[in-house]
N, C-alpha and C positions, 0 to 999 in steps of 0.2 A: 580798758581795752577798746576797740574800734567800734562803730556802729555799723551795722550792715542793713541795707534797704533790700527787701527781698520784693521782685517786680516779676510778676507773671506776664508771660507773652499776651499780645493782644489776641482778639477775636481771630480765628483762621477759617480757612473755607469747610474745613472737617469740623470743627466746633459747629459750625452754622448747618451743617447737615447732620449731626450727631453721631460722627462716624470716629473711634477712636483711631487717632492718626498714630500714636505712638512714635516710632524713628522711621517713619516713612518719610524719604527725602521728598524735596519739593513742596511741602506744605508751607504755603505762605499766609500772610496776613490778608484778609479781605480788607475791603473799604471800611468798614466799621472798626477792624481790628488796626489799621492805620490811625484813623481818628482816636482811637484810644490810646494807642502809643503814644500820637503826638500830644496829647493831652496830658500823659504821665510824664513825658518830656519837658513841657513847660513847666508843670508843676515842681519838677525837681530843680528847674533853672536855678533856683534861690540858695540851692545848698552846692557849695565847691566841694564836688566830688575827687576823692583821693585816686578813685579808678570805678571801672566797671569791668565786671567778668561775666560772661556769658556761657549758656549751653550752645554746642555747636549748630543744633538744628536752625534752619532758615527762620523761624517765625521768632526765636529769642534773638537771632543776631539781627533781624530788622527792627525790633523792638528795642534794642541795645542801642542801634543809631539813631533812634529819634532823640535818646537820652542823650546821646553824644552830641548831637547837633545843636544842644540848648547850652552846652558846658563849654567853658574855656580852659584850655590847658590838659584836657583828657583825650588825647589824639585817637584812642583806638580801644575796643574791648576785645581782649584776649579770651581765648574759650577754653573751657575745662570740661571733658567727656564726662567728669564726675557729677556735672550739674546736668546731664542730659538726661531724657526722659526715662521712664522706667523703660523696661526692654517687656513688652507684654507679650511676647511670643506669638502664637497664633491668634492671638485676639486681636493682635493689630490689625487695621483696615476693616475691620466690621463694626456696623452699626451699634450703638449703645441699645437701642429695642432688642436686637436679636442678643445681645450678651446677656442681658438681663434675664434670660429664660435658661442660661447656663447654671447647670448646680452649683458651680464655684462663686457665683455672682453674691449669692446669699454670705459666703464667707469674707468676700471682699468688703462685704458691707459692716459685719459685724465681729471678725476676727482676723484683720489682715495680716497678722504677725504669721499667721500659719498660711498664708497664700504664696504659691509659687507660679507663676503663669505658666501655661503650657507651652514648652519650648523657651521660656523666657527666665525673668529674673523674680527672685523672691523680692517682697517689699519690705523685708526685714532687711536684706541686702541692700535695695535702694535707699532706704533710711540711712543706714551705716554709711555708705560712700558719700552721699549728699552733704550729711551732717558734718562727716569729716572734712569735705571739701571747703564747707562754708567756715568752718573753725580756721583752717589751714589758710585760708585767704585773708581773715580777719586778724589773725596774727600777724602775717605779713605786712598788712597796710599798717597797722599799729607800729610795727617796728620801723617802719619807713618813714611814715609821717605822724607817728605821736599818738596819745590815746584820745585826741578829738578828731581822728580821721572818720569821715564818712565814705561809705563805699556802695557799691550796688551788685547785685547778683541777679542775673535775668534767667529765669528758670521756668519749671512747668509745674502745673497745679499740685500734683501728688508730691513732687519734690519738695516745694516749699510747705505744704500740710505737712510733710513728715519732718521737716526743719524746725517748722514752729511747734510740732507736737514735742520733739526733742526739748527745745528751749522752753517750753512749759511746764516740763516735768512730764507730761503724760505718757503713758504706754501706748505703742503704735495702735493697740485696738480702739483706742478712743479718737483716732487720727480723721475719722469720717466727721466727726462733730465741729471741725474746721472748715469754713468756705474760703475760697481763695479764687476770687474772679479774674476776668480776663483783664491786664494792664493795671491789676490792683497792687497797691503799696502796703508792705507790712514791715516793721521797724523791729530788730533786735540787738540790744547791747550786750555783750558779752564780758561780764563783769569778773573781778577776780576770783569771786567765790560761787557766783552762779549767773545764768541769764538773766535780763530782763527784757520781757515782750512789751514794747511800747506802744504799736500799733498793729493790726490784722487787717487785711482785705478792704483797705480803705482806697477810695477814688475821689476824693476831693479833700480839701482843707488846706491850710498852710502849713510850710514846712521848713519856714525860717529858722525856726526855733534849733534845727539840727546843727547849724553852723555857728550858733552863740557860744557853746562853752562845752567842754566834754561831761559827758553823763556821769553823775555820782552813780558807786557802786551800789551803795548802802540805801535800801528803800526808806524813803520819809515816813515815820510813825505818824499815822493820821490821814496820809495821802499826799501831804504837801501842799504847795499853792500852786503847780501846775506850771506851764509854759507861760512866758510873756504874750499878750495879745498882740495879733498882727498889726501893723501900722496902718492908721487910718488912710483910705483912700479918697 
């Protein structure tokens, strides 16, 4: 199968002020977020991408554009509503400090599979639609570009955490153990038998190995030799 690079959007004005933006329109990258997204775009420039798919929210589309600006032959990033942020319902727009006092907060931390946000979406439904979207796009990119295809999905923290939890074989109730920072890169290869999580929450490091050859489906017993060292500069 193909390989997906999961990129969280860069920092936003809401992130910087501790507000749960959710699906609020008009939330954009701040200067730190633009710098983060630009650095991620530069980091991915060594990987010829088969495509970029984005959440429809502004912060993700802006981040996707920084990635596209460093690519050749990937003209635009189509949006997929199934990659959009969780619908936090009446929690949207409130500060995290205030939300931490809500009774539901403890359940979000310890048993997210039981959470439905008031007036919004359940976390289980969020995971189901985002995982299905990633797997659908992954299969489409492989069908069009072959098993060596590498593509990017630009989305949100909880969305990416839920996709990683699924790929790791973790119950959703464990997904708060995963951290996904702004503009971070995580990498999943969906093999014929099972997914392989190749990186999580990285913000530095050479990625040129992704364009070298298709990833093997079988895990090397003993850990294998790893990736080739980046060329000397």
